[in-house]
C-alpha positions, 0 to 999 in steps of 0.5 A, spaced: 500 749 816 502 756 814 503 758 806 510 758 803 514 764 801 519 764 795 525 769 796 528 772 790 535 772 790 538 777 785 545 782 786 542 786 780 535 787 782 535 788 789 538 794 793 541 795 800 537 797 806 538 798 813 536 793 819 537 792 826 542 787 824 546 791 819 545 792 812 541 787 808 540 786 800 540 782 794 534 778 796 527 780 796 524 780 801 531 781 805 528 782 811 521 778 812 517 776 818 513 769 818 509 765 822 511 758 825 510 753 820 511 757 814 516 754 808 521 758 805 524 757 798 530 761 795 530 763 787 536 765 783 533 770 779 540 772 776 545 769 770 550 767 775 551 763 782 548 765 789 547 761 795 542 763 801 546 760 807 545 761 815 550 766 818 550 765 826 549 770 831 545 776 832 548 781 827 552 781 821 560 780 822 564 784 818 568 779 814 565 773 810 563 768 815 560 763 810 565 757 809 566 753 803 561 748 805 556 752 804 556 751 796 553 744 798 546 744 799 544 742 807 539 743 812 531 743 812 529 748 817 532 755 818 533 753 825 538 748 823 545 751 824 549 751 818 543 750 813 545 752 806 541 752 799 548 750 796 550 753 789 544 756 786 545 756 778 541 761 774 534 760 775 535 755 780 530 754 786 533 751 793 530 746 797 524 747 801 526 750 808 521 750 814 520 755 819 519 751 825 522 755 831 521 762 833 527 766 832 531 770 828 535 767 823 541 771 819 543 769 812 547 771 806 551 769 799 557 765 800 559 769 793 557 776 794 557 777 802 557 783 805 552 786 799 547 780 799 545 778 806 538 778 809 534 776 816 528 771 817 524 772 823 519 767 825 514 768 830 
């Protein structure tokens, strides 16, 4: 099994950059390529709430596509539609998410979209 990856979550520490999906930022790394079998966990490094939540599609929409259901933790795999860390309070870690299926998976923060968003590419 591949190693695990912890993605830092911080609106204050991680700036924005361009990607082929649109602007990414607020996560470190905000654009990551992982092998099938990798586990991923998000860690809130700010003193206020965030989420890491699935965004369907191949590019980031202009308006916030993240529903309020994202505030409740759901899912165990980035390939599952609608996965979310739920509200991550200061210093909190998300559940462990598996990267079991090749593909590109966009995500963002319910509270801070479009500033905070990223992509996971599973190969």
